[in-house]
Backbone as JSON, one array per atom type, in Angstrom:
{
  "sequence": "MILVNTDYITGKELEMLGLVKGSTIQSKNIGRDITQSFKTIIGGELGAYTEMMNEARALATKRMVAEAEQMGADAVVNIRYASSAVMQGAAEVIAYGTAVKFK",
  "N": [[-1.17, 2.4, 16.38], [-4.16, 2.17, 14.73], [-5.38, 0.49, 11.93], [-7.79, 0.39, 9.48], [-10.18, -0.77, 7.0], [-12.7, 0.17, 7.01], [-15.13, 2.83, 7.54], [-15.36, 3.51, 10.14], [-14.65, 2.86, 13.64], [-15.49, 0.47, 15.82], [-17.08, 1.4, 18.79], [-15.67, 3.75, 19.12], [-15.5, 7.27, 18.97], [-14.88, 9.43, 16.37], [-12.63, 11.97, 15.25], [-12.05, 13.56, 12.33], [-8.98, 14.06, 10.71], [-7.76, 14.35, 8.24], [-6.75, 13.54, 4.83], [-4.4, 10.96, 4.27], [-1.48, 9.53, 2.79], [0.66, 7.15, 1.19], [3.27, 6.17, -0.95], [5.04, 4.18, -3.41], [7.4, 3.21, -5.92], [8.22, 0.29, -7.42], [10.55, -2.14, -8.72], [11.71, -5.13, -10.34], [14.84, -6.88, -10.69], [16.64, -7.24, -13.81], [17.36, -9.9, -14.38], [15.54, -11.48, -12.9], [13.24, -10.55, -14.09], [13.43, -11.6, -16.65], [13.3, -14.39, -16.11], [10.73, -14.52, -15.06], [9.24, -13.83, -17.28], [9.49, -16.12, -18.84], [7.96, -17.81, -17.31], [5.39, -17.01, -17.91], [4.8, -18.36, -20.2], [4.24, -21.03, -19.53], [2.4, -20.71, -17.55], [0.93, -20.0, -14.3], [1.67, -18.78, -10.96], [3.42, -15.72, -10.69], [5.9, -15.54, -8.87], [8.05, -13.77, -8.11], [7.04, -11.3, -8.82], [4.76, -11.2, -7.24], [5.96, -11.1, -4.72], [7.3, -8.64, -5.03], [5.11, -6.86, -5.21], [3.91, -7.25, -2.71], [5.94, -6.27, -1.03], [5.94, -3.63, -1.92], [3.33, -2.75, -1.19], [3.57, -2.97, 1.6], [5.57, -1.04, 2.13], [4.34, 1.3, 1.15], [2.18, 1.43, 2.92], [3.54, 1.78, 5.35], [4.64, 4.33, 4.92], [2.29, 5.84, 4.7], [1.28, 5.54, 7.31], [3.3, 6.85, 8.75], [2.88, 9.48, 7.88], [0.35, 9.91, 8.97], [0.94, 9.69, 11.72], [2.52, 11.98, 12.03], [0.53, 13.86, 11.94], [-0.67, 13.49, 14.3], [-2.48, 11.42, 14.59], [-4.62, 8.76, 15.77], [-5.5, 6.61, 14.42], [-6.05, 5.19, 11.13], [-8.61, 5.29, 8.89], [-10.85, 3.77, 6.46], [-9.05, 2.74, 4.54], [-7.45, 2.34, 1.44], [-6.01, 0.75, -1.45], [-4.13, 1.24, -4.41], [-2.8, 0.48, -7.63], [-0.51, 0.84, -10.35], [1.0, 0.28, -13.52], [4.09, 1.65, -14.33], [6.11, 1.38, -16.05], [7.49, -1.27, -18.05], [7.79, -4.0, -15.94], [7.85, -2.48, -13.64], [6.03, -1.03, -10.98], [3.74, 1.25, -9.5], [2.57, 1.67, -6.25], [0.03, 2.83, -4.19], [-1.11, 3.74, -1.01], [-3.88, 4.87, 0.77], [-5.92, 6.82, 2.99], [-8.09, 8.0, 5.65], [-6.93, 9.99, 8.19], [-7.53, 9.84, 11.66], [-8.5, 10.99, 14.91], [-9.13, 9.9, 18.22], [-11.99, 10.87, 20.04]],
  "CA": [[-1.93, 2.93, 15.26], [-5.17, 1.24, 14.22], [-5.59, 0.62, 10.49], [-8.98, -0.36, 9.06], [-10.72, -0.37, 5.7], [-14.06, 0.67, 7.24], [-15.12, 4.26, 7.84], [-15.62, 3.64, 11.57], [-14.02, 1.89, 14.54], [-16.52, 0.17, 16.79], [-16.88, 1.91, 20.15], [-14.85, 4.97, 19.13], [-15.99, 8.46, 18.29], [-13.72, 9.87, 15.61], [-12.46, 13.31, 14.71], [-11.27, 13.42, 11.1], [-7.86, 14.99, 10.58], [-7.49, 14.59, 6.83], [-6.25, 12.48, 3.96], [-2.99, 10.57, 4.36], [-1.14, 8.6, 1.73], [2.04, 6.73, 1.04], [3.42, 5.49, -2.24], [6.36, 3.73, -3.82], [7.51, 2.57, -7.24], [9.12, -0.86, -7.25], [10.85, -2.95, -9.91], [12.57, -6.3, -10.13], [16.04, -6.81, -11.53], [16.47, -7.76, -15.17], [17.44, -11.37, -14.35], [14.25, -12.03, -12.46], [12.25, -10.17, -15.08], [13.53, -12.57, -17.74], [12.77, -15.68, -15.65], [9.28, -14.4, -14.9], [8.63, -13.82, -18.61], [9.39, -17.52, -19.24], [6.86, -18.4, -16.54], [4.11, -16.7, -18.56], [4.58, -19.34, -21.27], [3.64, -22.24, -18.97], [1.34, -20.32, -16.63], [1.18, -20.11, -12.87], [1.95, -17.55, -10.22], [4.71, -15.05, -10.89], [6.31, -15.36, -7.48], [8.89, -12.59, -7.91], [6.17, -10.12, -8.89], [3.93, -11.24, -6.03], [6.83, -10.6, -3.66], [7.52, -7.22, -5.28], [3.9, -6.11, -4.87], [3.75, -7.31, -1.25], [6.9, -5.32, -0.48], [5.49, -2.28, -2.27], [2.18, -2.43, -0.32], [4.06, -2.77, 2.97], [6.28, 0.24, 2.19], [3.35, 2.36, 0.99], [1.44, 1.49, 4.18], [4.44, 2.37, 6.34], [4.73, 5.77, 4.65], [0.99, 6.41, 5.05], [1.21, 5.58, 8.77], [4.21, 7.92, 9.19], [2.2, 10.76, 7.64], [-0.73, 9.99, 9.96], [1.57, 9.95, 13.02], [2.92, 13.39, 12.04], [-0.68, 14.65, 12.16], [-1.17, 13.17, 15.64], [-3.61, 10.5, 14.46], [-4.69, 7.51, 16.53], [-5.89, 5.55, 13.5], [-6.37, 5.55, 9.75], [-9.81, 4.56, 8.48], [-11.2, 3.77, 5.05], [-7.8, 2.54, 3.79], [-7.55, 1.77, 0.1], [-4.77, 0.58, -2.19], [-4.23, 1.29, -5.87], [-1.51, 0.25, -8.28], [-0.48, 1.05, -11.8], [2.3, 0.04, -14.15], [4.71, 2.9, -14.79], [6.93, 0.91, -17.16], [7.55, -2.72, -18.0], [8.52, -4.53, -14.79], [7.82, -1.56, -12.5], [4.67, -0.66, -10.61], [3.52, 2.17, -8.39], [1.52, 1.3, -5.31], [-0.33, 3.9, -3.27], [-2.04, 3.44, 0.07], [-4.44, 6.13, 1.24], [-7.04, 6.72, 3.91], [-8.39, 9.19, 6.43], [-6.35, 9.99, 9.54], [-8.52, 10.23, 12.66], [-8.12, 11.05, 16.32], [-10.24, 9.5, 19.07], [-12.52, 11.95, 20.88]],
  "C": [[-2.88, 1.85, 14.78], [-5.39, 1.54, 12.75], [-6.78, -0.24, 10.09], [-9.45, 0.11, 7.69], [-12.2, 0.01, 5.8], [-13.98, 2.15, 7.56], [-15.45, 4.53, 9.32], [-14.76, 2.63, 12.33], [-15.02, 1.68, 15.67], [-16.15, 0.67, 18.19], [-16.07, 3.19, 20.24], [-15.58, 6.09, 18.4], [-14.77, 9.12, 17.65], [-13.79, 11.33, 15.2], [-11.55, 13.17, 13.49], [-10.2, 14.49, 11.03], [-7.52, 15.3, 9.13], [-6.94, 13.37, 6.12], [-4.77, 12.23, 4.23], [-2.73, 9.55, 3.27], [0.33, 8.26, 1.8], [2.15, 6.01, -0.28], [4.87, 5.06, -2.45], [6.28, 3.2, -5.24], [8.58, 1.5, -7.08], [9.37, -1.53, -8.59], [11.7, -4.14, -9.5], [13.78, -6.18, -11.04], [15.82, -7.54, -12.85], [16.53, -9.29, -15.22], [16.14, -12.0, -13.93], [13.15, -11.71, -13.45], [12.24, -11.18, -16.23], [12.95, -13.92, -17.31], [11.26, -15.64, -15.49], [8.57, -14.39, -16.26], [8.52, -15.25, -19.16], [8.22, -18.21, -18.53], [5.52, -18.13, -17.21], [3.79, -17.68, -19.68], [3.84, -20.56, -20.72], [2.51, -21.94, -17.99], [1.74, -20.51, -15.18], [1.5, -18.77, -12.25], [3.34, -17.02, -10.54], [5.22, -14.63, -9.52], [7.12, -14.1, -7.23], [8.04, -11.31, -7.95], [5.22, -10.06, -7.7], [4.71, -10.67, -4.86], [7.06, -9.09, -3.8], [6.3, -6.4, -4.86], [3.63, -6.14, -3.37], [4.69, -6.33, -0.56], [6.45, -3.87, -0.73], [4.3, -1.86, -1.4], [2.63, -2.15, 1.11], [4.76, -1.41, 3.11], [5.31, 1.41, 2.05], [2.54, 2.54, 2.28], [2.28, 2.16, 5.26], [4.54, 3.88, 6.15], [3.43, 6.49, 4.98], [0.87, 6.56, 6.57], [2.11, 6.69, 9.31], [3.57, 9.29, 9.01], [1.08, 10.97, 8.66], [-0.17, 10.31, 11.35], [2.02, 11.4, 13.13], [1.72, 14.31, 12.31], [-1.26, 14.43, 13.56], [-2.35, 12.21, 15.64], [-3.47, 9.29, 15.37], [-4.95, 6.33, 15.61], [-6.0, 6.11, 12.09], [-7.54, 4.66, 9.34], [-9.98, 4.65, 6.97], [-9.96, 3.61, 4.15], [-8.08, 1.84, 2.47], [-6.16, 1.66, -0.5], [-5.07, 0.69, -3.68], [-2.84, 1.02, -6.43], [-1.64, 0.52, -9.76], [0.92, 0.75, -12.29], [2.84, 1.38, -14.64], [5.67, 2.62, -15.94], [6.98, -0.6, -17.05], [8.39, -3.18, -16.81], [8.55, -3.62, -13.58], [6.39, -1.14, -12.24], [4.69, 0.34, -9.46], [2.4, 1.6, -7.54], [1.3, 2.49, -4.4], [-1.33, 3.37, -2.26], [-2.57, 4.78, 0.56], [-5.65, 5.87, 2.13], [-7.24, 8.03, 4.64], [-7.79, 9.04, 7.83], [-7.4, 10.51, 10.51], [-7.88, 10.23, 14.05], [-9.34, 10.63, 17.12], [-10.67, 10.68, 19.93], [-12.59, 11.49, 22.32]]
}
C-alpha cells in the first residue's frame, strides 16, 4: 500500500475509489498526566504526550489503510491528519485520504 500526501503518484494513472479514514481516541494514565502537568511549570517537551500522539497517529493510519484495503485500493493519496481534545488528557486523531486503484 502506497501512502502519500500528494494528490498524485508519479508515473501512475489513478482511479479514485473514495474517501477512507481511521480514527482513535487516546489518553494517558493519571500518574503520567500529573507528572506532565509539573513539566509545564518548567517548560520543555511533554514526552508522554508526544508518545501518545505518535501512537494515536499510527493507529489511525493503520485503520485508514485497513479501510482502503477492503475497497481493493493500491494506494491512499492526499492523506491528512487532524486532532482535537475530547477531554483533559485525551485526544482524538483522525487520518483520512482518498483510496485509489492503479489503472
